[in-house]
Each structure stands twice: as structure tokens, then as C-alpha cells.
C-alpha positions as CSV (number, residue, x, y, z in Angstrom):
1,M,46.9,-21.8,11.2
2,A,44.1,-19.4,10.2
3,D,42.0,-20.2,7.2
4,T,42.8,-17.6,4.5
5,T,40.3,-19.0,2.1
6,S,37.2,-18.1,4.1
7,S,34.5,-16.0,2.3
8,P,34.4,-12.3,2.9
9,T,31.8,-10.9,5.2
10,T,31.2,-7.8,3.2
11,G,31.6,-6.8,-0.5
12,I,30.3,-7.9,-3.8
13,E,31.1,-11.6,-3.2
14,A,29.2,-11.5,0.1
15,L,26.3,-9.9,-1.7
16,K,26.3,-12.6,-4.4
17,R,26.3,-15.3,-1.6
18,H,23.5,-13.6,0.1
19,A,21.5,-13.5,-3.1
20,V,21.9,-17.2,-3.6
21,E,21.0,-18.0,-0.1
22,H,18.0,-15.7,0.0
23,V,16.4,-16.0,-3.4
24,L,12.8,-15.3,-2.4
25,D,13.8,-12.3,-0.3
26,M,15.8,-10.9,-3.3
27,C,12.8,-11.6,-5.6
28,M,10.5,-9.6,-3.3
29,W,13.0,-6.8,-3.1
30,G,13.2,-6.7,-6.9
31,I,9.4,-6.8,-7.4
32,R,9.0,-4.0,-4.8
33,A,11.5,-1.9,-6.8
34,V,9.5,-2.6,-10.0
35,S,6.2,-1.7,-8.1
36,I,7.6,1.7,-7.0
37,I,8.7,2.5,-10.6
38,L,5.3,1.4,-12.0
39,T,3.5,3.6,-9.5
40,F,5.4,6.6,-10.7
41,A,4.8,5.5,-14.3
42,Y,1.0,5.5,-13.5
43,F,1.1,9.0,-12.0
44,I,3.6,10.4,-14.6
45,P,2.6,8.5,-17.8
46,I,5.7,9.4,-19.9
47,I,6.3,5.8,-21.2
48,G,3.5,3.3,-21.9
49,N,-0.1,3.1,-20.9
50,P,-0.8,4.3,-17.3
51,Y,-3.6,1.8,-16.9
52,N,-1.3,-1.1,-17.7
53,A,1.1,0.3,-15.0
54,Y,-1.8,0.4,-12.5
55,Y,-2.8,-3.2,-13.0
56,R,0.8,-4.4,-13.0
57,V,1.3,-2.8,-9.6
58,L,-1.6,-4.8,-8.3
59,L,-0.2,-8.0,-9.9
60,A,3.2,-7.3,-8.4
61,N,1.6,-6.8,-5.0
62,A,-0.2,-10.1,-5.4
63,A,3.1,-11.8,-6.3
64,I,4.8,-10.3,-3.2
65,S,1.9,-11.4,-1.0
66,A,2.0,-14.9,-2.4
67,I,5.7,-15.3,-1.9
68,R,5.4,-14.0,1.7
69,L,2.6,-16.4,2.4
70,H,4.8,-19.2,1.1
71,Q,7.5,-18.2,3.6
72,R,5.1,-17.9,6.5
73,L,2.9,-21.0,5.6
74,P,5.1,-23.3,3.6
75,R,2.8,-26.4,4.0
76,P,-0.8,-25.8,3.0
77,S,-3.5,-28.1,4.1
78,I,-7.3,-28.3,4.1
79,S,-8.0,-27.7,7.7
80,R,-9.7,-25.1,9.9
81,D,-6.4,-24.3,11.7
82,F,-4.6,-23.7,8.4
83,F,-7.3,-21.3,7.2
84,L,-7.3,-19.5,10.5
85,K,-3.6,-19.0,10.2
86,L,-3.9,-18.0,6.5
87,F,-6.5,-15.3,7.1
88,S,-4.5,-13.9,10.1
89,E,-1.5,-13.1,7.8
90,D,-1.2,-9.6,6.6
91,S,0.1,-11.0,3.3
92,C,-3.2,-12.8,2.8
93,H,-5.0,-9.5,3.4
94,Y,-3.1,-7.7,0.7
95,L,-3.4,-10.6,-1.7
96,L,-7.1,-10.2,-1.3
97,F,-6.7,-6.4,-1.7
98,S,-5.1,-7.0,-5.2
99,L,-7.8,-9.4,-6.2
100,I,-10.6,-7.0,-5.1
101,F,-9.3,-4.1,-7.2
102,F,-8.0,-5.9,-10.2
103,Y,-11.5,-6.2,-11.5
104,V,-12.5,-2.6,-10.6
105,T,-12.1,0.5,-12.7
106,P,-8.7,2.1,-11.8
107,V,-8.9,4.2,-8.6
108,T,-5.7,6.2,-7.9
109,L,-6.1,5.9,-4.1
110,V,-5.9,2.1,-4.3
111,L,-2.2,2.3,-5.2
112,L,-1.3,4.4,-2.2
113,P,-1.1,1.7,0.5
114,V,0.5,-0.7,-1.9
115,F,3.2,1.8,-2.8
116,L,3.8,2.8,0.8
117,F,4.2,-0.8,1.9
118,C,6.6,-1.4,-0.9
119,L,8.6,1.7,0.0
120,I,8.9,0.7,3.7
121,H,10.0,-2.9,2.9
122,F,12.2,-2.0,0.0
123,A,14.0,0.6,2.1
124,S,14.4,-1.9,5.0
125,Y,15.9,-4.7,2.8
126,S,18.0,-2.2,0.9
127,L,19.7,-1.3,4.2
128,T,20.4,-5.0,4.7
129,L,22.1,-5.2,1.3
130,L,24.1,-2.1,1.9
131,D,25.3,-3.5,5.2
132,I,26.5,-6.6,3.3
133,L,28.3,-4.4,0.8
134,G,30.0,-2.5,3.5
135,Q,29.4,0.2,6.2
136,N,30.5,3.1,4.0
137,S,28.7,2.1,0.8
138,W,26.2,4.4,-0.8
139,W,25.8,7.0,2.0
140,G,23.3,8.9,-0.1
141,A,21.0,5.8,-0.3
142,R,21.5,5.3,3.5
143,L,20.3,8.9,4.1
144,L,17.1,8.3,2.1
145,I,16.5,5.0,3.8
146,S,16.9,6.7,7.2
147,L,14.3,9.3,6.2
148,V,11.8,6.5,5.3
149,E,12.5,4.6,8.6
150,L,12.1,7.8,10.6
151,Q,8.6,8.3,9.1
152,A,7.6,4.6,9.2
153,G,5.1,5.2,12.0
154,N,3.4,8.0,10.1
155,I,3.5,6.0,6.9
156,L,1.7,3.0,8.6
157,R,-0.9,5.4,10.0
158,L,-1.5,6.8,6.5
159,I,-1.9,3.3,5.1
160,S,-4.5,2.5,7.7
161,F,-6.4,5.7,7.1
162,T,-6.4,5.0,3.4
163,E,-7.7,1.4,3.9
164,I,-10.6,2.8,6.0
165,F,-11.4,5.7,3.7
166,L,-11.5,3.3,0.7
167,M,-14.6,1.6,2.3
168,P,-17.1,4.4,1.6
169,L,-15.3,5.1,-1.7
170,V,-15.9,1.5,-2.8
171,V,-19.6,1.9,-2.0
172,M,-19.7,5.1,-4.1
173,L,-18.0,3.2,-7.0
174,L,-20.8,0.6,-6.8
175,F,-23.5,3.3,-7.3
176,L,-21.4,4.9,-10.1
177,G,-21.3,1.5,-11.9
178,R,-17.5,1.3,-11.6
179,A,-17.5,-1.7,-9.2
180,G,-19.4,-5.0,-8.9
181,L,-22.1,-5.8,-6.4
182,F,-19.8,-8.0,-4.3
183,T,-16.9,-5.5,-4.2
184,P,-18.1,-3.6,-1.1
185,L,-18.9,-6.9,0.7
186,V,-15.5,-8.4,0.0
187,Y,-13.7,-5.1,0.8
188,F,-15.6,-5.0,4.1
189,H,-14.2,-8.5,4.9
190,F,-10.7,-7.1,4.1
191,I,-11.3,-4.2,6.5
192,T,-12.4,-6.7,9.2
193,L,-9.2,-8.7,8.6
194,R,-7.1,-5.6,8.9
195,Y,-8.8,-4.6,12.1
196,S,-8.2,-8.1,13.5
197,S,-4.5,-8.2,12.5
198,R,-2.2,-9.3,15.3
199,R,0.9,-8.2,13.6
200,N,-0.3,-4.7,12.6
201,P,-2.4,-2.8,15.2
202,H,-2.5,0.4,13.2
203,S,-6.0,-0.2,11.8
204,R,-7.4,-0.5,15.3
205,I,-5.5,2.5,16.4
206,M,-6.7,4.6,13.5
207,F,-10.4,3.5,14.0
208,R,-10.1,4.5,17.7
209,E,-8.5,7.9,16.8
210,L,-11.1,8.6,14.2
211,R,-13.9,7.7,16.6
212,H,-12.5,10.0,19.2
213,A,-12.0,12.8,16.7
214,F,-15.6,12.6,15.4
215,E,-17.1,12.3,18.9
216,S,-15.1,15.4,20.0
217,F,-16.3,17.3,17.0
218,V,-20.0,16.5,17.3
219,N,-20.0,17.2,21.0
220,K,-19.2,20.8,20.4
221,P,-22.2,23.1,21.2
222,S,-22.1,24.7,17.7
223,V,-22.8,21.3,16.0
224,P,-26.6,20.9,15.2
225,G,-28.3,18.1,17.1
226,I,-29.4,16.3,13.9
227,V,-25.8,16.1,12.7
228,R,-24.7,14.9,16.2
229,N,-27.3,12.1,16.2
230,I,-26.4,10.9,12.7
231,V,-22.7,10.8,13.4
232,L,-23.1,9.0,16.7
233,S,-25.5,6.5,15.1
234,V,-22.9,5.8,12.4
235,I,-20.2,5.3,15.0
236,S,-22.4,3.0,17.0
237,I,-23.1,0.9,13.9
238,I,-19.4,0.7,13.0
239,C,-18.6,-0.4,16.6
240,R,-21.2,-3.2,16.4
241,L,-19.7,-4.4,13.1
242,A,-16.2,-4.6,14.6
243,P,-14.9,-8.1,15.6
244,Q,-16.1,-8.4,19.2
245,E,-13.1,-10.3,20.6
246,V,-10.6,-7.8,19.1
247,A,-12.7,-4.8,20.1
248,A,-12.8,-6.1,23.7
249,E,-9.1,-6.5,23.8
250,G,-8.7,-3.0,22.5
251,A,-11.0,-1.6,25.1
252,R,-9.0,-3.4,27.9
253,A,-5.8,-2.0,26.5
254,Q,-7.0,1.6,26.7
């Protein structure tokens, strides 16, 4: 005889059961929703102080990163292997990102990669929740999610470009007195971690594309020789600063 008391696979009850079984995932989904709202509150300061919204977005990003690290590395230890695993995690990178800019004067561009990551992951998990509710639920939300997923590759490229562009901007902030002496040094470490990421290759791809774009530009006959030499020297310095093992792997992959 079939069991008629079995739990439904879709619907509100299934959603409640999923929420109980995946508390941390639901927490991150909620925090990402709040981060998206706070980002809009910063750009459109209708309610509250926009600067408070700015720092709350960074705090929310730090909370998400900490929860994700807890999921990925549940048992911390004081060992070389643990710290190698820790700094290889993208969540650790963005926890460091929040800590870097939490003590810096608000810079609008800083919120862009945080917002875009929240948007991608919020959309992805929202689709999971909609599937639990039922295939025909909230078709309008499904359409918006499909648009985000369709542009996911371009969004990740934009995130990587923003991360790279923030490096010279941070140096400018230092000279303008809006950042501390160690801010560029710590951010350079962040960029190195992003370049070395095994899970997300977009930083390496973007560095390579920018290098090719600048080399193609300066090799045009109309570009003055002094400009060509300066740009090529900067490219050479950046290439030497890149982690050698990762750079070698990238060169073999080309």
C-alpha cells in the first residue's frame, strides 16, 4: 500500500522543509537580498544615510563570505595546509575585500563587484526556491533570473575588470589622503589572490585581454615611441609581479 503521508516535493511545505534543512544557504540568500536593496539605497538615498548603506553592504558581504568559508572549511586549524586552503577560497578573498574598504572613505566603484556577485548568487538560489515552489510559480521572476544567468559571463568579466581597475584607484586614494598607507599593499595581495584563484579564472583572462589590447594599441604606427615604451614597461612590470606558477599555467593554456 502506498504511503499517503509522504511530504510534498513542491509547494509551501516543501519550501519550509528546505529552509529548515538549509539554514545557512537561506541566510546567505536573505543577506544577499538585503545587500542588493542597500546598494540601491546608497545610489538612491531616499531613506536613511547613504554612507550607512555603503558600510552595511560591506558588512553584509563580509558575513556572506564568513558563512561560505564555514561551509567550505568547517574545521579550522593552525597549520600551513589550512591557511593555503583558506587563501585559495574566493570567499576569503572577498572577506579581505570588505575589510580593506571598510576603513577607507566610501568609493562608489567598490560596491559594484559586491553587488554583481550578490545579484548572480541571489538569482541562482532564487531559481532553486522557485523550483521547490513549483514549475509554474512566479514566471516573471523566472524571466528576470534567466536574463541574469544569460549575462553571467559578461557580469563576471565586469567584476574582474573592476577588481583590476580599483588597484590604480586605491593608489590615487592614498595620495589624496582618503586611504591608509597599507591599503594599496593589502589590495595588491587581494589582486594576487584573485589572479591565482582556481575556481574563478576570469581575473587571469581579463589581465590577458587587457595586455593584448594595450599591446595592440601601442604597436600602431601612430602611437609615439615614448608612449609605447612606457606602456610596454608597465606591462613588463605587471607580468613580473604575477604569481609565476599561475602565469606559467596560463601561458601553457594559450
